[in-house]
Structure formats: C-alpha cells, structure tokens
KETI-203123 format. One line per 2 residues: number of its first residue (from 1); for each residue x, y, z of N, C-alpha, C. Coordinates in Angstrom, 2 decimals. Example, Ala and Ser with C-alpha at 12.3 -4.5 7.8 and 13.67 -1.06 7.14 Angstrom:
<nodes>
1	13.19,-5.69,7.80,12.30,-4.50,7.80,13.20,-3.30,7.80  12.85,-2.25,7.08,13.67,-1.06,7.14,12.90,0.03,7.87 $
</nodes>
This chain:
<nodes>
1	120.94,-25.22,59.87,120.82,-24.53,61.22,119.43,-23.84,61.29  118.65,-24.03,62.33,117.43,-23.37,62.55,117.58,-22.44,63.62 $
3	116.91,-21.19,63.60,117.08,-20.21,64.51,115.74,-19.56,64.87  115.29,-19.41,65.82,114.09,-18.67,66.10,114.29,-17.27,66.20 $
5	113.49,-16.29,65.97,113.64,-14.91,66.12,113.92,-14.49,67.64  114.93,-13.88,68.07,115.09,-13.53,69.52,115.32,-12.10,69.60 $
7	115.10,-11.54,70.77,115.26,-10.10,71.09,116.76,-9.70,71.25  117.69,-10.44,70.53,119.11,-10.09,70.85,119.77,-9.90,69.40 $
9	119.42,-8.79,68.86,119.93,-8.59,67.35,121.41,-8.34,67.35  122.06,-7.89,68.52,123.36,-7.73,68.70,124.32,-9.04,68.52 $
11	123.60,-10.15,68.67,124.33,-11.47,68.63,124.39,-11.91,67.11  123.75,-11.33,66.18,123.81,-11.60,64.77,124.89,-10.93,64.05 $
13	125.99,-11.67,63.66,127.08,-11.09,62.89,126.68,-10.41,61.58  127.33,-9.30,61.16,126.95,-8.63,60.00,126.83,-9.41,58.65 $
15	127.83,-10.39,58.60,127.85,-11.17,57.36,126.46,-11.92,57.10  125.75,-12.24,58.16,124.49,-12.98,58.05,123.33,-12.02,57.67 $
17	123.59,-10.64,57.48,122.61,-9.84,57.00,122.70,-9.59,55.56  123.61,-10.14,54.84,123.96,-10.02,53.47,122.98,-10.94,52.78 $
19	122.29,-10.42,51.65,121.32,-11.24,50.86,121.93,-12.42,50.12  123.13,-12.54,50.07,123.86,-13.62,49.29,123.75,-14.94,50.15 $
21	123.57,-14.79,51.47,123.42,-15.87,52.24,122.23,-16.66,52.02  122.34,-17.92,51.91,121.07,-18.82,51.55,120.25,-18.87,52.82 $
23	119.07,-18.43,52.65,118.16,-18.22,53.90,116.68,-18.64,53.50  116.10,-19.41,54.34,114.66,-19.77,54.08,113.88,-19.29,55.38 $
25	112.70,-18.68,55.17,111.77,-18.29,56.26,110.53,-18.90,56.16  109.91,-19.11,57.39,108.50,-19.57,57.41,107.87,-19.25,58.63 $
27	106.34,-19.12,58.53,105.72,-18.68,59.72,105.50,-19.82,60.68  105.58,-21.04,60.18,105.47,-22.30,61.07,106.62,-23.18,60.72 $
29	106.83,-24.18,61.74,107.99,-25.00,61.43,107.73,-25.84,60.22  106.40,-26.24,60.01,106.06,-27.08,58.99,106.35,-26.34,57.71 $
31	105.92,-25.09,57.53,106.09,-24.36,56.33,107.64,-24.22,56.03  108.44,-23.92,57.01,109.91,-23.71,56.91,110.48,-25.17,56.49 $
33	110.13,-26.30,57.12,110.71,-27.34,56.78,110.47,-27.89,55.40  109.25,-27.68,54.77,108.93,-28.01,53.41,109.58,-27.07,52.35 $
35	110.09,-26.01,52.85,110.75,-25.09,51.79,112.36,-25.34,51.61  112.88,-26.36,52.52,114.30,-26.57,52.45,114.64,-27.48,51.49 $
37	115.43,-27.10,50.45,115.82,-28.00,49.42,116.73,-29.04,49.90  116.49,-30.42,49.41,117.32,-31.43,49.63,117.32,-32.00,51.06 $
39	116.24,-31.58,51.93,116.17,-31.96,53.21,114.92,-32.68,53.44  114.98,-33.81,54.29,113.67,-34.55,54.69,113.00,-33.70,55.75 $
41	111.89,-33.10,55.32,111.08,-32.17,56.13,110.64,-33.02,57.36  110.21,-34.26,57.28,109.77,-35.04,58.51,110.87,-35.13,59.47 $
43	111.95,-35.41,59.04,113.09,-35.54,59.95,113.39,-34.28,60.64  113.40,-33.07,59.98,113.54,-31.76,60.60,112.69,-31.53,61.64 $
45	111.35,-31.77,61.21,110.20,-31.46,62.29,110.43,-32.46,63.58  110.80,-33.70,63.17,110.95,-34.67,64.49,112.13,-34.19,65.28 $
47	113.31,-33.80,64.80,114.42,-33.16,65.39,114.15,-31.94,66.05  113.44,-31.13,65.59,113.21,-29.86,66.33,112.22,-30.10,67.40 $
49	111.20,-30.93,67.27,110.31,-31.42,68.46,110.92,-31.99,69.48  111.89,-32.92,69.20,112.78,-33.61,70.24,113.64,-32.62,70.94 $
51	114.21,-31.60,70.17,114.99,-30.69,70.83,114.23,-29.75,71.78  113.07,-29.23,71.27,112.36,-28.46,72.00,111.69,-29.07,73.32 $
53	111.43,-30.31,73.17,110.90,-31.01,74.36,112.15,-31.27,75.38  113.34,-31.34,74.93,114.43,-31.65,75.78,115.01,-30.27,76.43 $
55	114.42,-29.18,75.97,114.91,-27.89,76.65,114.47,-27.69,77.97  115.36,-27.32,78.88,114.97,-27.22,80.41,114.95,-25.56,80.55 $
57	113.78,-25.02,80.70,113.53,-23.68,80.82,113.60,-23.10,82.29  113.95,-23.94,83.24,114.05,-23.44,84.58,115.08,-22.27,84.79 $
59	116.01,-22.29,83.95,117.21,-21.37,84.07,116.92,-20.27,83.11  117.01,-19.02,83.45,116.99,-17.81,82.62,118.08,-17.78,81.67 $
61	117.68,-17.59,80.41,118.78,-17.38,79.22,119.62,-16.16,79.46  120.91,-16.39,79.45,121.98,-15.36,79.46,123.04,-15.66,78.43 $
63	123.09,-14.88,77.42,124.20,-15.14,76.44,125.48,-14.69,76.82  125.72,-13.95,77.96,126.99,-13.55,78.32,127.76,-14.46,79.32 $
65	127.14,-15.50,79.76,127.76,-16.62,80.64,127.37,-17.89,80.29  128.00,-18.76,80.70,127.57,-20.25,80.76,126.41,-20.46,81.72 $
67	125.22,-20.36,81.22,124.07,-20.11,81.92,123.37,-21.46,82.47  123.85,-22.56,81.99,123.23,-23.93,82.44,121.87,-24.14,81.91 $
69	121.43,-23.30,81.08,120.27,-23.61,80.46,120.36,-24.74,79.51  120.00,-26.05,79.70,120.40,-27.07,78.99,119.36,-28.01,78.37 $
71	119.63,-29.03,77.65,118.65,-30.11,77.23,118.98,-31.24,78.06  117.96,-32.15,78.12,118.13,-33.38,78.83,117.34,-34.42,77.97 $
73	118.03,-35.57,77.78,117.36,-36.78,77.09,117.89,-36.86,75.56  118.68,-35.95,75.10,119.07,-36.10,73.70,120.35,-37.07,73.60 $
75	120.77,-37.49,72.41,121.93,-38.32,72.30,123.08,-37.54,72.82  123.02,-36.31,72.31,124.24,-35.42,72.73,123.43,-34.07,73.34 $
77	123.55,-33.85,74.63,122.87,-32.89,75.17,123.66,-31.37,74.99  122.80,-30.41,75.11,123.48,-29.05,74.94,123.44,-28.63,76.40 $
79	124.61,-27.96,76.74,124.79,-27.64,78.22,124.49,-26.30,78.72  124.40,-25.41,77.71,124.09,-23.96,77.86,123.35,-23.43,76.74 $
81	122.58,-22.36,77.01,121.95,-21.46,75.92,120.87,-22.33,75.11  120.19,-23.40,75.74,119.25,-24.10,74.94,117.91,-23.54,75.11 $
83	117.54,-22.82,74.01,116.23,-22.24,73.83,115.44,-23.00,72.86  114.20,-23.24,73.12,113.30,-23.95,72.40,113.19,-23.09,71.03 $
85	112.90,-23.80,69.91,112.72,-23.17,68.64,111.14,-22.95,68.43  110.59,-21.99,69.01,109.17,-22.02,69.04,108.34,-20.67,68.74 $
87	109.31,-19.70,68.38,108.75,-18.31,68.14,108.90,-17.88,66.52  107.74,-17.75,65.92,107.86,-17.42,64.51,108.37,-15.93,64.39 $
89	108.73,-15.50,63.16,109.09,-16.34,62.02,110.28,-17.20,62.25  110.37,-18.37,61.55,111.48,-19.25,61.74,112.42,-19.10,60.44 $
91	113.66,-19.25,60.77,114.64,-18.99,59.73,115.57,-20.09,59.61  115.97,-20.64,58.36,116.93,-21.58,58.17,118.01,-21.06,57.20 $
93	119.36,-21.39,57.51,120.40,-20.97,56.71,121.13,-22.22,56.31  121.65,-22.19,55.05,122.62,-23.24,54.62,123.91,-22.98,55.33 $
95	124.28,-24.00,55.93,125.72,-23.77,56.56,126.64,-25.08,56.08  127.88,-24.88,56.44,128.88,-25.93,56.08,129.86,-25.85,57.32 $
97	130.55,-26.92,57.51,131.58,-26.95,58.59,132.75,-26.54,58.06  133.50,-26.09,59.00,135.00,-25.75,58.61,135.88,-25.87,59.96 $
99	137.14,-26.04,59.79,138.08,-26.37,61.00,138.89,-25.08,60.95  138.71,-24.42,62.07,139.62,-23.29,62.30,141.01,-23.66,62.65 $
101	141.21,-24.55,63.43,142.59,-25.11,63.68,142.41,-26.50,64.51  143.39,-27.13,64.69,143.35,-28.29,65.50,143.78,-28.15,66.91 $
103	143.00,-28.65,67.95,143.50,-28.63,69.19,144.46,-29.70,69.49  144.40,-30.76,68.91,145.49,-31.75,69.00,146.37,-31.69,67.68 $
105	147.42,-32.29,67.74,148.21,-32.26,66.38,149.59,-32.83,66.86  150.59,-32.66,66.05,151.90,-33.18,66.08,152.64,-32.31,67.26 $
107	153.38,-33.03,67.89,154.39,-32.56,68.92,155.68,-31.96,68.21  156.18,-30.86,68.48,157.35,-30.42,67.74,158.35,-29.87,68.74 $
109	159.49,-29.88,68.36,160.66,-29.30,69.18,160.48,-27.84,69.02  161.44,-27.06,69.77,161.59,-25.68,69.63,162.04,-25.19,68.26 $
111	162.50,-26.03,67.50,163.05,-25.76,66.12,162.07,-26.22,65.02  160.87,-26.66,65.45,159.79,-27.06,64.59,159.91,-28.42,64.10 $
113	160.81,-29.18,64.55,161.05,-30.61,64.09,159.90,-31.45,64.77  159.34,-32.41,64.00,158.30,-33.31,64.59,158.91,-34.33,65.44 $
115	158.36,-34.54,66.58,158.88,-35.44,67.45,157.83,-36.73,67.53  158.42,-37.88,67.71,157.57,-39.12,67.77,157.01,-39.33,69.03 $
117	156.24,-40.14,69.46,155.62,-40.48,70.71,156.59,-40.41,71.92  157.72,-40.78,71.76,158.73,-40.76,72.86,159.71,-39.67,72.85 $
119	159.36,-38.68,72.12,160.13,-37.39,72.10,161.20,-37.28,71.26  161.44,-38.37,70.46,162.58,-38.41,69.50,162.32,-37.62,68.22 $
121	163.18,-36.82,67.79,163.10,-36.06,66.63,163.00,-36.95,65.44  162.17,-36.77,64.41,162.01,-37.43,63.15,162.71,-36.53,62.25 $
123	164.01,-36.96,61.69,164.90,-36.18,60.98,164.27,-35.74,59.64  164.31,-34.47,59.34,163.81,-33.93,58.06,162.30,-33.80,58.05 $
125	161.73,-33.88,59.17,160.05,-33.71,59.24,159.91,-32.53,60.06  159.08,-31.59,59.55,158.79,-30.29,60.27,157.36,-30.02,60.05 $
127	156.87,-29.36,61.09,155.38,-28.93,61.12,155.27,-27.52,61.66  154.25,-26.98,61.13,153.84,-25.48,61.58,152.30,-25.36,61.32 $
129	151.81,-24.36,61.86,150.37,-24.08,61.59,149.43,-24.93,62.23  148.48,-25.39,61.38,147.27,-26.20,61.77,147.89,-27.58,62.29 $
131	148.95,-28.02,61.94,149.47,-29.38,62.27,150.00,-29.38,63.68  150.31,-28.39,64.27,151.09,-28.25,65.61,150.06,-28.55,66.71 $
133	150.30,-29.38,67.64,149.42,-29.51,68.71,150.08,-29.09,70.06  149.39,-29.05,71.15,149.72,-28.77,72.43,149.80,-27.32,72.76 $
135	149.16,-26.46,71.79,149.13,-25.01,72.21,148.02,-24.52,72.87  147.04,-25.11,72.72,145.61,-24.67,73.40,144.98,-25.83,74.19 $
137	144.33,-25.31,75.29,143.64,-26.25,76.12,142.33,-25.65,76.47  141.18,-26.34,76.14,139.80,-25.91,76.50,139.31,-24.97,75.56 $
139	140.18,-23.81,75.10,139.70,-22.67,74.35,140.95,-21.91,73.82  140.72,-20.99,73.03,141.90,-20.20,72.39,141.48,-18.92,72.30 $
141	142.38,-17.92,72.19,142.33,-16.55,72.06,142.12,-16.27,70.53  141.23,-15.35,70.09,140.93,-15.18,68.65,142.20,-14.69,68.04 $
143	142.51,-15.15,66.85,143.74,-14.76,66.23,145.01,-15.57,66.43  144.97,-16.39,67.55,146.20,-17.02,67.78,146.55,-18.37,66.87 $
145	145.54,-18.76,66.07,145.80,-19.69,65.08,146.73,-19.24,64.04  146.34,-18.03,63.57,147.17,-17.35,62.60,148.60,-17.05,63.12 $
147	148.70,-16.52,64.21,149.97,-16.23,64.78,150.82,-17.30,65.03  150.29,-18.52,65.52,151.00,-19.77,65.82,151.58,-20.23,64.39 $
149	150.73,-20.08,63.30,151.08,-20.54,61.97,152.28,-19.69,61.46  152.22,-18.32,61.70,153.41,-17.52,61.21,154.57,-17.78,61.99 $
151	154.32,-17.98,63.40,155.61,-18.04,64.23,156.28,-19.29,64.09  155.45,-20.45,64.09,156.11,-21.88,63.97,156.44,-22.03,62.41 $
153	155.81,-21.41,61.55,156.22,-21.59,60.10,157.63,-20.98,59.88  157.80,-19.81,60.45,159.18,-19.23,60.25,160.16,-20.15,60.95 $
155	159.89,-20.47,62.25,160.96,-21.30,62.87,161.19,-22.62,62.17  160.17,-23.33,61.85,160.31,-24.58,60.95,161.04,-24.42,59.78 $
157	160.71,-23.30,58.93,161.44,-22.80,57.71,162.79,-22.62,57.80  163.29,-21.93,58.90,164.69,-21.69,59.13,165.34,-22.92,59.51 $
159	164.75,-23.81,60.35,165.34,-25.13,60.67,165.47,-25.92,59.53  164.42,-26.06,58.84,164.73,-26.90,57.51,165.67,-26.42,56.61 $
161	165.87,-25.20,56.51,166.91,-24.57,55.72,168.32,-24.87,56.05  168.55,-25.18,57.29,169.75,-25.58,57.86,170.21,-27.06,57.47 $
163	169.25,-27.77,57.05,169.58,-29.15,56.60,170.59,-29.24,55.47  170.24,-28.53,54.40,170.97,-28.68,53.17,171.26,-27.27,52.69 $
165	172.02,-26.41,53.19,172.14,-25.14,52.61,172.76,-25.49,51.14  172.22,-24.74,50.26,172.73,-24.84,48.84,172.21,-23.58,48.10 $
167	172.37,-23.59,46.79,172.02,-22.40,45.86,170.69,-21.98,46.28  169.72,-22.72,46.44,168.25,-22.36,46.66,168.12,-21.49,47.88 $
169	168.66,-22.17,48.98,168.64,-21.40,50.26,169.36,-19.98,50.14  170.52,-19.86,49.63,171.18,-18.80,49.46,170.46,-17.72,48.71 $
171	169.86,-18.30,47.56,169.05,-17.36,46.62,167.85,-16.89,47.53  167.10,-17.69,48.26,166.10,-17.23,48.97,166.52,-16.16,50.07 $
173	167.56,-16.58,50.62,168.09,-15.51,51.70,168.41,-14.18,51.14  169.06,-14.13,49.94,169.40,-12.89,49.33,168.18,-12.13,48.96 $
175	167.14,-12.93,48.39,165.94,-12.22,47.92,165.10,-11.70,49.12  165.26,-12.36,50.28,164.61,-11.81,51.50,165.40,-10.62,51.89 $
177	166.62,-10.50,51.95,167.50,-9.36,52.51,167.17,-8.16,51.39  166.99,-8.51,50.15,166.83,-7.47,49.17,165.37,-6.80,49.40 $
179	164.21,-7.62,49.62,162.99,-7.08,49.77,162.89,-6.31,51.24  163.64,-6.70,52.14,163.62,-5.96,53.39,164.40,-4.67,53.27 $
181	165.52,-4.77,52.60,166.19,-3.51,52.46,165.41,-2.30,51.64  164.59,-2.78,50.70,163.76,-1.82,49.89,162.72,-1.15,50.65 $
183	162.49,-1.58,51.94,161.44,-0.81,52.75,161.82,0.40,53.35 $
</nodes>
C-alpha cells in the first residue's frame, strides 16, 4: 500500500505509529519503489502513474462523506476519496489481507441448523459465526461479527446438544452450572 503524506493525521490509526510495522520511505516515487523488497519497482511506478492519471480532482476531498472524488479509466475504478499519490515524502507499508467476516454464508434456522437451497434442514449440521449468512447488507456495525458468533454459537451449541443427550452433554451442563454458581 502506498500513501502520500496528507494533512489528516487523525485518520492514521495508532497501531501504524508503532516501529514494528514494516515501513519504507522515499522522497521520490522512484526512490521508494526501489527500496521495496521483493517488489517489481517498474510495475509499482507504472501502477502509481496510471492511478494518478485516473484521479479526477474536480471534487474536493472530504474524508467524512462519500465525496465522489473518483478515478476513471482503471480496470476497477475507485468511487470516492481518490487522491493522487504525488506529495513527498512517500511511504509504503507491508500489508496482508484478512477477512473480518463473510457477508454471504450459510442460511440457518432459528436453532442454528443449516438449511439447503430450498429451506430444508440438513440434519446434524449447524453453523455459527463467520459461516452464517444473511445478517448484513451493504455494511455492518462494528463488533457485530463477534456478537453474531457468540449468539449463534450458543444457539447452535444448545441445538446440537439436543440431538444425543448423553454423559458428555450432562457433564458439560454440570460444569457450566458449577462455574456460574461460583461467581
């Protein structure tokens, strides 16, 4: 990820100020590109130049709203907050992807049972957490991924425990009762 220095320091999260974060700095794009380990410097420069040329600057940058400041002519255009990378010093950070949770996923019943395409329950198959779909559309509120995992995990766990009540289920229930009564 490349980032030009901007007069919006409040947009930089605290963990990116930690020295342990892999960061490279250069006074020119060329200097920066050649300092990056394992990266094709020519491809970086070509990509940044194409991005900069595609930025439409007719709209004022506003980080607080979908500002419409976009790119045009790229294979995948940016629709908002498109600022050219043209102000030194230039910074590059090693980044990796991660999945917060899925927007799509398995459909479940109110008991956490997985349903097939036609709404039929798949006996003995339960889902919770990241696997559950249909909870969010377009966006999500922060923290809801964890809460949906906890909520549907408990529901699915209780439902699954009803299938074959045996010594393990009884032992788990008594252990839970004991730990709650100690508080």
